[in-house]
C-alpha positions in Angstrom: 14.8 12.5 8.7 14.2 11.9 5.1 17.3 11.1 3.0 17.5 10.9 -0.7 20.0 8.5 -2.4 20.7 7.1 -5.8 19.0 3.8 -6.5 21.2 0.7 -6.8 21.6 -0.6 -10.4 19.1 -3.3 -9.5 16.7 -2.9 -6.6 13.9 -5.3 -5.7 11.0 -4.2 -3.7 9.9 -7.5 -2.2 6.9 -9.0 -0.4 4.7 -5.9 -0.7 1.1 -5.6 -1.7 1.2 -4.3 -5.2 -1.8 -2.1 -6.1 -2.2 -1.6 -9.8 -4.7 1.3 -10.1 -5.0 0.8 -13.9 -6.0 -2.9 -13.6 -7.8 -2.0 -10.4 -6.4 -4.9 -8.5 -4.0 -5.6 -5.6 -1.9 -8.7 -5.0 1.2 -9.8 -3.1 4.3 -9.5 -5.2 7.5 -7.7 -6.1 8.7 -4.8 -8.2 12.1 -4.9 -9.8 13.7 -1.5 -10.8 16.8 -1.7 -13.0 18.8 1.3 -14.0 16.0 3.5 -12.8 13.3 1.8 -14.9 10.6 -0.8 -14.3 12.0 -4.2 -15.2 9.4 -6.6 -13.7 6.2 -6.6 -11.7 4.8 -9.7 -10.0 6.7 -12.7 -8.6 10.3 -11.7 -9.3 13.4 -13.9 -8.6 16.6 -12.1 -9.5 20.2 -12.2 -8.4 22.6 -9.4 -7.5 19.9 -6.9 -6.5 19.5 -4.8 -3.5 16.4 -6.1 -1.7 14.0 -3.9 0.3 11.4 -5.8 2.3 8.0 -4.2 1.8 6.0 -6.6 4.0 3.0 -4.9 5.4 3.4 -2.0 2.9 1.6 -1.1 -0.4 3.7 -0.5 -3.5 2.0 1.6 -6.2 2.2 4.4 -8.7 3.9 7.6 -7.7 1.5 10.3 -6.7 0.9 13.3 -8.9 -0.3 16.7 -7.7 -1.6 19.0 -10.4 -2.0 22.1 -8.1 1.0 23.4 -6.1 2.6 26.8 -5.5 6.4 26.7 -5.3 6.9 30.5 -5.3 10.0 30.6 -7.5 10.8 33.1 -8.9 10.4 36.0 -6.6 9.5 34.6 -3.2 12.3 32.0 -2.6 12.0 32.9 1.1 8.7 30.9 1.1 9.6 28.0 -1.2 11.9 27.1 -4.1 11.6 24.4 -6.7 14.1 22.4 -4.8 12.5 22.7 -1.3 9.1 22.1 -2.8 10.4 19.0 -4.4 11.6 17.6 -1.1 8.2 18.4 0.5 6.6 16.5 -2.4 8.9 13.5 -2.0 8.0 13.3 1.7 4.4 13.1 0.7 4.9 10.4 -1.9 4.6 12.7 -4.9 6.8 12.1 -7.9 5.3 14.7 -10.2 3.7 18.1 -9.6 2.3 21.0 -11.7 3.2 24.5 -10.4 0.9 27.4 -10.6 2.0 30.6 -12.3 1.3 33.2 -9.5 4.9 33.9 -8.8 6.6 37.3 -8.8 6.8 38.0 -11.7 4.0 35.7 -13.0 4.9 32.8 -15.3 3.1 34.5 -18.3 5.6 34.2 -21.2 7.4 31.5 -23.2 10.7 32.7 -21.6 9.4 32.3 -18.0 8.0 28.8 -18.8 11.4 27.9 -20.2 13.0 29.2 -17.0 10.9 26.8 -14.8 11.2 23.9 -17.3 15.0 24.1 -17.4 15.5 24.7 -13.6 13.1 21.8 -12.9 15.5 19.4 -14.6 17.9 19.7 -11.6 15.1 18.8 -9.1 14.6 15.3 -7.7 10.9 15.1 -8.9 9.2 15.9 -12.2 7.9 19.5 -12.2 5.6 20.9 -14.9 4.8 24.6 -15.2 1.3 25.9 -15.6 1.3 29.1 -17.6 -0.8 32.2 -16.8 -3.9 32.6 -19.0 -3.7 36.4 -19.1 -0.7 38.8 -19.0 0.3 39.7 -15.5 -2.7 37.7 -14.4 -4.8 40.8 -14.8 -7.7 39.1 -16.5 -7.6 41.3 -19.6 -5.1 40.3 -22.4 -4.4 36.7 -23.3 -0.9 35.4 -23.0 1.1 33.8 -25.8 -0.4 30.4 -24.9 0.9 28.6 -28.0 4.4 29.8 -27.5 4.2 28.8 -23.8 2.9 25.4 -24.7 5.8 24.8 -27.0 8.2 25.6 -24.1 6.5 23.1 -21.8 3.4 24.7 -20.3 1.1 21.9 -19.3 -2.1 23.9 -18.7 -3.2 27.5 -18.2 -4.5 29.3 -15.2 -4.6 32.7 -13.4 -5.0 30.7 -10.1 -5.5 33.0 -7.1 -6.9 35.7 -9.4 -10.3 34.7 -11.0 -10.9 35.7 -14.6 -14.0 37.8 -13.9 -14.7 38.9 -17.5 -16.8 36.2 -19.2 -15.7 37.3 -22.6 -12.0 37.0 -21.7 -12.7 33.6 -20.1 -14.4 32.4 -23.3 -11.4 33.4 -25.4 -9.0 31.7 -22.9 -11.1 28.5 -23.3 -11.1 28.8 -27.1 -7.3 29.2 -27.2 -6.8 26.4 -24.7 -9.1 24.2 -26.8 -7.0 24.8 -29.9 -3.9 23.6 -28.0 -5.8 20.8 -26.3 -4.6 22.1 -22.9 -6.8 22.2 -19.7 -7.9 25.6 -18.4 -8.1 26.1 -14.6 -9.9 29.1 -13.2 -10.0 30.1 -9.6 -13.7 29.8 -9.0 -14.6 32.8 -6.9 -16.7 35.8 -7.9 -14.6 38.6 -6.3 -17.6 40.9 -6.1 -19.5 38.4 -4.0 -16.5 37.4 -2.0 -15.7 41.1 -1.4 -13.5 41.2 1.7 -14.6 37.8 3.1 -11.8 35.9 4.9 -13.8 32.8 5.9 -17.0 31.0 5.2 -20.1 33.3 5.6 -22.3 31.8 8.3 -22.9 31.2 11.9 -19.1 30.9 12.8 -18.1 34.0 10.9 -20.7 35.9 12.8 -19.5 34.5 16.1 -15.9 35.3 15.3 -16.7 38.8 14.0 -14.9 38.1 10.7 -16.1 39.1 7.2 -17.7 36.2 5.4 -17.3 34.7 2.0 -20.7 33.2 0.8 -20.9 29.8 -0.9 -22.6 31.7 -3.8 -19.2 33.3 -4.7 -17.9 29.9 -5.7 -21.2 28.5 -7.0 -21.9 31.2 -9.6 -18.3 31.2 -11.0 -18.2 27.4 -11.3 -21.6 27.4 -13.1 -20.4 30.1 -15.5 -17.2 28.4 -16.3 -18.9 25.0 -16.9 -21.3 26.7 -19.3 -18.5 28.4 -21.1 -16.5 25.2 -21.4 -19.5 23.4 -23.0 -19.9 26.4 -25.3 -16.3 26.3 -26.5 -15.7 22.6 -26.4 -12.6 23.1 -24.3 -11.1 21.2 -21.4 -12.0 22.8 -18.0 -10.5 21.7 -14.7 -12.3 23.0 -11.6 -9.9 23.5 -8.8 -10.4 23.2 -5.0 -14.1 22.8 -4.9 -15.4 23.6 -1.4 -19.2 23.8 -1.5 -22.2 21.5 -1.9 -23.5 23.9 -4.6 -20.4 23.6 -6.7 -20.4 19.8 -6.3 -23.9 19.7 -7.8 -23.0 22.0 -10.7 -20.0 19.7 -11.6 -22.1 16.5 -11.2 -24.9 17.9 -13.4 -22.5 19.1 -16.1 -20.6 15.8 -16.3 -23.9 14.2 -17.4 -23.9 16.3 -20.6 -20.3 17.3 -21.2 -17.2 15.0 -21.0 -14.3 17.5 -21.0 -14.8 18.4 -17.3 -12.6 17.4 -14.4 -12.6 18.6 -10.8 -10.3 18.4 -7.7 -10.8 18.4 -4.0 -8.2 19.3 -1.4 -7.3 17.4 1.8 -8.0 20.4 4.0 -11.6 20.9 2.7 -12.2 17.2 3.4 -10.6 17.3 6.8 -11.6 20.6 8.5 -14.8 22.6 8.9 -15.3 26.3 9.7 -15.9 25.3 13.3 -12.1 24.6 13.5 -11.5 28.3 13.0 -12.7 29.0 16.5 -9.0 29.5 17.6 -8.4 32.1 14.8 -5.7 29.8 13.4 -4.4 31.7 10.4 -3.0 28.5 8.9 -6.7 27.6 8.2 -7.2 30.8 6.2 -7.4 29.6 2.7 -9.2 30.5 -0.6 -11.8 29.2 -1.1 -12.4 29.0 2.6 -13.0 26.0 4.9 -16.8 25.5 4.7 -19.5 23.9 6.9 -20.0 20.3 7.9 -22.8 20.0 5.3 -20.4 21.1 2.6 -17.8 18.7 3.9 -20.2 15.8 3.7 -21.1 16.8 0.1 -17.4 16.8 -0.8 -16.9 13.3 0.6 -20.0 12.1 -1.3 -18.6 13.7 -4.4 -15.4 11.7 -4.0 -17.4 8.4 -3.5 -19.7 8.9 -6.5 -17.0 10.0 -8.9 -17.8 13.7 -9.2 -14.2 14.4 -8.2 -11.4 13.1 -10.4 -8.5 13.8 -8.2 -7.0 15.0 -4.9 -4.8 18.2 -5.1 -3.1 19.8 -2.2 -3.0 23.5 -3.3 0.3 23.6 -1.4 0.7 27.3 -0.7 3.7 28.3 1.5 3.9 31.5 3.5 6.4 32.9 6.0 5.9 32.8 9.7 5.9 36.6 9.8 3.0 36.7 7.3 0.9 34.1 9.1 1.5 35.6 12.5 -0.6 38.6 11.7 -4.3 39.0 12.6 -6.7 36.6 10.8 -8.1 39.3 8.6 -4.7 40.5 7.4 -2.9 37.1 7.1 -2.4 35.8 3.5 -4.6 32.9 2.2 -3.0 29.5 1.9 -1.5 26.5 3.7 1.1 23.9 2.8 -0.1 20.3 2.3 2.2 18.0 0.5 3.7 16.1 3.4 0.4 15.6 5.3 -1.8 14.8 2.3 -1.8 11.0 2.2 -2.3 10.6 6.0 -5.2 13.1 6.0 -7.1 11.8 3.0 -6.5 8.1 3.8 -7.9 8.8 7.3 -11.0 10.7 6.2 -11.9 8.8 3.0 -10.6 5.2 3.5 -10.7 4.7 7.2 -13.7 6.8 8.2 -15.8 6.7 5.0 -14.9 3.3 3.6 -13.6 4.5 0.2 -11.7 1.7 -1.6 -7.9 2.3 -1.4 -7.6 1.6 -5.1 -10.0 4.5 -5.8 -7.9 6.8 -3.6 -4.7 5.8 -5.4 -6.5 6.5 -8.7 -7.3 10.0 -7.5 -3.7 10.6 -6.3 -1.8 9.0 -9.1 -3.8 8.0 -12.3 -6.4 10.7 -12.8 -4.2 13.7 -12.3 -1.8 12.3 -15.0 -4.8 11.6 -17.3 -6.1 15.2 -16.9 -2.6 16.7 -17.8 -1.8 14.2 -20.6 1.0 12.3 -18.8 1.8 8.6 -19.1 -0.6 6.7 -16.7 0.4 3.1 -16.8 3.5 3.3 -14.7 4.0 -0.4 -14.3 4.8 -1.0 -17.9 8.3 -2.5 -18.3 10.8 0.0 -19.5 9.0 3.0 -18.1 11.1 5.2 -15.7 10.2 4.1 -12.2 7.8 6.4 -10.3 6.8 4.5 -7.2 5.2 5.4 -3.8 5.4 2.9 -0.9 3.3 3.4 2.1 1.9 1.8 5.3 -1.9 2.2 5.0 -2.5 1.6 8.7 0.2 3.6 10.4 -1.3 5.9 13.0 0.9 9.0 13.6 0.7 12.6 14.7 1.9 15.2 12.2 4.7 17.3 13.6 6.7 20.3 12.5 9.6 18.0 12.1 7.7 16.2 9.4 7.7 19.3 7.2 10.4 19.7 4.4 8.9 22.8 2.9 10.7 26.0 3.5 7.5 27.3 5.1 5.6 25.7 8.1 2.0 27.1 7.7 0.2 23.8 8.2 -3.0 23.4 10.3 -2.3 19.6 10.3 0.5 20.0 12.9 -0.8 18.1 16.0 -3.5 16.2 14.0 -3.8 12.5 14.2 -3.3 10.9 10.7 -3.6 7.4 9.4 -1.3 6.1 6.6 2.3 7.1 6.1 4.5 7.2 3.1 7.6 5.1 3.7 9.5 5.6 0.4 9.3 7.5 -2.9 11.2 6.4 -6.0 11.7 8.8 -8.9 14.4 9.9 -11.3 16.6 7.0 -10.4 16.6 8.0 -6.7 14.9 6.7 -3.5 14.0 8.4 -0.3 15.2 6.5 2.7 12.5 4.7 4.7 11.2 6.6 7.7 
């Protein structure tokens, strides 16, 4: 059971392997946190401190997820800012960005202020992403400047693609004026139609409507071209296809204001895993083929992808217990994230652990304009401590979200978060 307690006035994390993803190096050492702030990093000798032995563990920057859905306001039965925060802590995340597709949507300065103020009470840092269009209808732009003043960190109609290219151009132009990233759910809804899984051999076998890879590819290509036209920052979410990977790779050669994310579930599963009709694997964009999965892994290794994002999307048991075609899209993913990506990327595909930490901690902060050098003395402590070699099976009891729609239940993972330090508090070691 995860417990959250206030940090001692002085707390020394001793004998761990410190990985500094900014300096790109790892070394044996200690981290001293005093009054909730970084006081020293290296070989530290101090009296009157609570000492936590981190032998065999890695001590590094707190993870940051720039793509989560916490459902508040309107669907607190699925998730709240508080329950979502606890799920994040269990996964080693000290900071998250929440998508605006709540009920009602976060599409006004007043609604941004509501999230910003309520987030102050939560045990992690929560940053609201504002809707790009009113009601997320893809027609009329929101008061993006006013929302930015109230704390909106980026803009998106996530879950509902902006289909009108002219509207998307104006969104990018407005976002460019504010120097804020724009995030568009990259699916052409006309091509997707009523598809509920990847269109291909497995969808035919299961008798389910398919969503072709072209639905993502054409939208990603359009948005990249519009970003270059407008000079704006574009962040491409949850890339799932080899085609989209190629589009992002090619555009990055010519235009620098592009970033892209990949999710743990697209790296971990393929559409063959849908053979059991597990509705927890129904996501948007869908789980794709093994060939697409290989392209995603290659995209991580060659730098096409900047960060890992969970797209944590809670749903009730009742919603997910329906038939596959009627169940809502989405899965939770904060608690299982590190164990899944560490297994696939580091253990199975030999990615350097420093590179993984950069994708989990440094690059998401860089994209959103947050402080990145978390080991600077005097900065508020945001630390994640994990065992990189711990083999474990993800269980329902490991979930702290209010919802339990995780396809990772029963899966063998490698690497486990042992403690998270943020806002002057620490989770008890598991």
